[in-house]
C-alpha positions, 0 to 999 in steps of 0.5 A: 499499500502506497498511500500513507494516509490510507496506512494511517487510517488502517492502523488507527482502525486496529484500535477501534472498540478496545475502549468499550471493554474497559472501565474508566480509571486513572492511569499510572505510569507503570500501568501502560506502555503507550496509549493513544486515543482519538474520538470524533463526534457529530456536534449536532447529534452527538453520534460518534463518527470515529473512535479508535484506541483506549478512550476511557482511561482518565489522566490529568487534563493539564492545559486542556482544562483552560477551555472550561476555565475560560467558560468559568472566567467569562461566566463569572465576569472575572474575564471580560473579552479576549483582550481584557483584563491584562494581568501583570506577573508578580514574584509571589505568583511563583511562575515556572521558568517558561512562564517568567517571560509573560509579564503581562497577559490577557485572555487570548494570549493566555490560551494561545500561549498556555500561561499557567500563572494566569490560569492560577490567578483566575481560579484564585479569583474564583475562590474554592466554593465557585471553582468547585461548583463550576467543575461539578456543574460541568460534570468534568471528569472525576470532579476532584479538585482537592489537589495533592494529598495533604497540600491543600492546593487544589484551587491552583494545582488540581488540573496539573497532574494532580487530583482532577482527571478526565477521559477522552470520552468525558472530554467529548461529553463536555465539548458536546455540552459546550458547543450545544450551549447546554452548560449552566452559564451565560451566552456571553461566556460561550461567545468569549470562550469561543473567541479566545480558543486558538484556531488552526487551519487543517487540510480540506477546508477544515477550521480547527478550534482547540486547546492542547495540554502537556504533562507527564504521568506519575509513578506508583509513588506519586513522582512525575515520570518524565519518561511518560509524556502525556498530550491532549488536544481537544476542541471542535472543528468546522467545514461548510456548516458542519461541526464536529468535536474531537479529543485526542490523547497520547501517552508515550514511553520515552522522554521527549523534547516535544511537548505531548500536547503539541504532538497531539495537536499536530497529529489531529490536524493532519488526521482529522481531515483524512478521517472525515473524508468519508464520513 
């Protein structure tokens, strides 16, 4: 077979239906070697158009959680528009070396460049009560925002390789509610969250909106295992008035210099138009 696109489709189809036989539970780094899941569903009917791989395992959402965070921020009024507010970095935010370069951040930049300290300032402004209520109302994954055991840091850490976990199937459930405006939030929250979500041009006229997320699995002792990178890319795609939602999760078995979310995003941007070609 000389067509590389057809080879990729056949390989992906070898994994179809595996997830239907397994219960939803979280993944530890020593539990699986590699994992890959792709789900695409019709945004109107909710029908699954394509599913391949292990799609029921829960892992940390990492920065893919910025999509529900944006909905919370705009619904609460803490965020006003893609360009407002602009928050300035302060030393007490304790940013990562990467995030120290982002001295002033507004919502669209927060999403496109995935700035963690902005997320943490948003949840801090929401407070524990409102943050917990939003996660539960959204039915997001295991809804556990307690954070690391004994550290009481759920408000700023729960989605970062900590207590909050979600499966690809559950990502699809959230996305279907988001695109159908079925979440208990204002219309403005949908509009602004949509406007701040990064947009990408794929082949065959598909326009893709989505958020990536990168991290690592933890081992059985709770330590981050950099030899087990994980990557999400979740969102929706449109072409000629048609809309689908998608979730891609990849878990590797070797250390990589490429963020897992970046790899998942690039893979789905190539594969989605091919997979939808006959749907």
